[in-house]
C-alpha positions as CSV (number, residue, x, y, z in Angstrom):
1,M,-41.2,-71.9,-95.2
2,N,-41.6,-75.2,-93.3
3,L,-44.1,-77.5,-95.0
4,K,-44.6,-79.5,-91.7
5,K,-45.8,-76.3,-90.0
6,I,-48.3,-75.6,-92.8
7,I,-49.6,-79.1,-93.3
8,N,-50.3,-81.5,-90.5
9,F,-50.1,-84.8,-92.3
10,K,-51.9,-86.5,-89.4
11,N,-54.9,-84.3,-89.8
12,I,-55.2,-84.7,-93.6
13,S,-54.1,-88.3,-94.1
14,F,-57.6,-89.8,-93.8
15,G,-59.3,-87.2,-96.0
16,S,-56.6,-87.2,-98.6
17,S,-56.4,-90.9,-99.0
18,S,-60.1,-91.3,-98.9
19,A,-60.6,-88.6,-101.5
20,V,-58.1,-90.3,-103.9
21,I,-59.4,-93.9,-103.5
22,T,-63.1,-93.0,-103.7
23,S,-62.6,-90.5,-106.6
24,L,-60.6,-93.0,-108.6
25,A,-63.1,-95.7,-108.1
26,I,-65.9,-93.4,-109.2
27,I,-64.0,-92.1,-112.2
28,I,-63.2,-95.6,-113.4
29,G,-66.5,-97.0,-112.5
30,L,-68.5,-94.4,-114.4
31,S,-66.2,-93.9,-117.3
32,N,-68.2,-95.8,-119.8
33,T,-71.7,-94.6,-118.9
34,I,-73.8,-92.4,-121.2
35,N,-72.9,-88.8,-120.4
36,A,-69.9,-90.1,-118.5
37,K,-68.4,-86.7,-117.8
38,I,-71.6,-85.4,-116.3
39,N,-72.1,-88.6,-114.2
40,I,-68.5,-88.5,-112.9
41,I,-68.6,-84.8,-112.1
42,T,-72.0,-85.2,-110.3
43,A,-70.7,-88.2,-108.3
44,L,-67.5,-86.4,-107.4
45,L,-69.3,-83.3,-106.2
46,I,-71.6,-85.4,-104.0
47,I,-68.5,-87.1,-102.6
48,A,-66.8,-83.7,-102.1
49,I,-69.7,-82.3,-100.1
50,A,-72.2,-84.8,-98.7
51,D,-70.0,-87.8,-98.2
52,N,-67.2,-85.5,-97.0
53,I,-69.5,-84.0,-94.3
54,S,-70.5,-87.5,-93.2
55,D,-66.8,-88.7,-92.9
56,S,-65.7,-85.5,-91.2
57,F,-68.6,-85.9,-88.7
58,G,-67.5,-89.5,-88.1
59,I,-64.0,-88.3,-87.4
60,H,-65.3,-85.6,-85.2
61,V,-67.3,-88.1,-83.1
62,H,-64.4,-90.5,-83.0
63,Q,-62.0,-87.7,-81.8
64,E,-64.6,-86.7,-79.1
65,S,-64.9,-90.3,-78.0
66,E,-61.1,-90.4,-77.5
67,C,-61.5,-87.4,-75.2
68,C,-59.4,-85.1,-77.3
69,K,-59.4,-81.4,-76.6
70,P,-62.2,-79.5,-78.3
71,N,-59.8,-77.3,-80.3
72,E,-57.9,-80.4,-81.6
73,V,-61.2,-82.1,-82.5
74,R,-62.3,-79.0,-84.5
75,K,-58.9,-78.7,-86.2
76,V,-58.8,-82.4,-87.3
77,T,-62.4,-82.2,-88.5
78,I,-61.8,-79.0,-90.5
79,D,-58.5,-80.2,-91.9
80,N,-60.0,-83.5,-93.0
81,F,-62.9,-81.8,-94.7
82,I,-60.7,-79.3,-96.5
83,A,-58.2,-81.9,-97.7
84,R,-60.9,-84.2,-99.0
85,F,-62.8,-81.4,-100.6
86,L,-59.7,-79.9,-102.4
87,I,-58.4,-83.2,-103.7
88,T,-61.8,-84.2,-105.0
89,M,-62.1,-80.9,-106.7
90,V,-58.8,-81.4,-108.5
91,F,-60.4,-84.6,-110.0
92,V,-63.5,-82.6,-110.9
93,L,-61.3,-80.0,-112.7
94,F,-59.5,-82.8,-114.6
95,I,-62.8,-84.3,-115.8
96,L,-64.3,-80.9,-116.6
97,F,-61.5,-79.4,-118.7
98,I,-59.7,-82.4,-120.2
99,S,-61.0,-85.0,-122.6
100,L,-62.3,-88.1,-120.7
101,T,-59.5,-90.4,-121.8
102,Y,-56.7,-88.0,-120.8
103,S,-58.5,-87.0,-117.6
104,I,-58.7,-90.6,-116.5
105,I,-55.0,-91.1,-117.1
106,L,-54.1,-87.8,-115.3
107,S,-56.4,-88.7,-112.4
108,I,-54.7,-92.0,-111.9
109,I,-51.3,-90.5,-112.0
110,F,-52.3,-87.7,-109.7
111,G,-54.1,-90.0,-107.3
112,L,-51.2,-92.5,-107.1
113,F,-48.8,-89.6,-106.6
114,I,-50.8,-88.3,-103.6
115,I,-50.9,-91.8,-102.1
116,T,-47.1,-92.1,-102.6
117,I,-46.5,-88.8,-100.9
118,L,-48.7,-89.7,-98.0
119,S,-47.2,-93.1,-97.6
120,Y,-43.7,-91.8,-97.7
121,S,-44.5,-89.1,-95.1
122,I,-46.1,-91.7,-92.8
123,A,-43.2,-94.1,-93.2
124,K,-40.7,-91.4,-92.4
125,R,-42.6,-90.3,-89.3
126,Q,-42.8,-93.9,-88.1
127,K,-39.2,-94.7,-89.0
128,I,-40.2,-97.7,-91.2
129,N,-39.3,-98.7,-94.7
130,P,-41.0,-96.1,-97.0
131,Y,-40.8,-98.4,-100.1
132,K,-42.8,-101.1,-98.3
133,E,-45.4,-98.6,-97.2
134,I,-45.7,-97.0,-100.6
135,F,-46.0,-100.5,-102.2
136,K,-48.7,-101.6,-99.7
137,H,-50.7,-98.4,-100.1
138,L,-50.4,-98.2,-103.9
139,A,-51.4,-101.9,-104.2
140,L,-54.6,-101.1,-102.2
141,A,-55.3,-98.1,-104.4
142,I,-54.8,-100.2,-107.6
143,L,-57.0,-103.0,-106.2
144,V,-59.8,-100.4,-105.6
145,M,-59.5,-99.2,-109.1
146,F,-59.7,-102.8,-110.4
147,I,-62.8,-103.4,-108.3
148,G,-64.3,-100.2,-109.8
149,L,-63.5,-101.5,-113.3
150,I,-65.0,-105.0,-112.5
151,L,-68.1,-103.5,-111.0
152,R,-68.5,-101.2,-114.0
153,N,-68.3,-104.2,-116.4
154,I,-70.6,-106.4,-114.4
155,L,-73.2,-103.7,-113.8
156,S,-73.1,-102.4,-117.4
157,T,-73.7,-106.0,-118.7
158,F,-76.5,-106.4,-116.2
159,A,-78.1,-103.0,-117.2
160,I,-77.9,-104.0,-120.9
161,K,-79.8,-107.2,-120.2
162,L,-82.3,-105.4,-118.0
163,V,-83.1,-102.9,-120.7
164,K,-83.5,-105.5,-123.5
């Protein structure tokens, strides 16, 4: 079975990378809230459905503005939605069925693995150094996680002062 025939990386690259980056930021950003698991799962489900529809629609409109064929527009839109939905649901399952600490660790490992696979595939298709692409994309993913952590700390400090 040829993986390239089953999965069109071009069609899923945006949805997959977006699902990973956004999910990791949400998981880290909400990990120390009261009822963290419920908050994280709720946010991830909103991302998996509402935000995903919004992004898929944006891709759809962009593809139409590029005068792509209707069948191609539809395929890219659907592939993006499915990729983003499925990856986000994996994060939901981690949070739902594993302790929060371990699910965060597993989510980070899984997310960085997905980014690595996408980066490697893109680099090979473009015939460029895969290690450079992987490093660049992982650095961005890690930066987003740190931003989520910093925002979590700043906002939780502000919330504590606001409640007092």
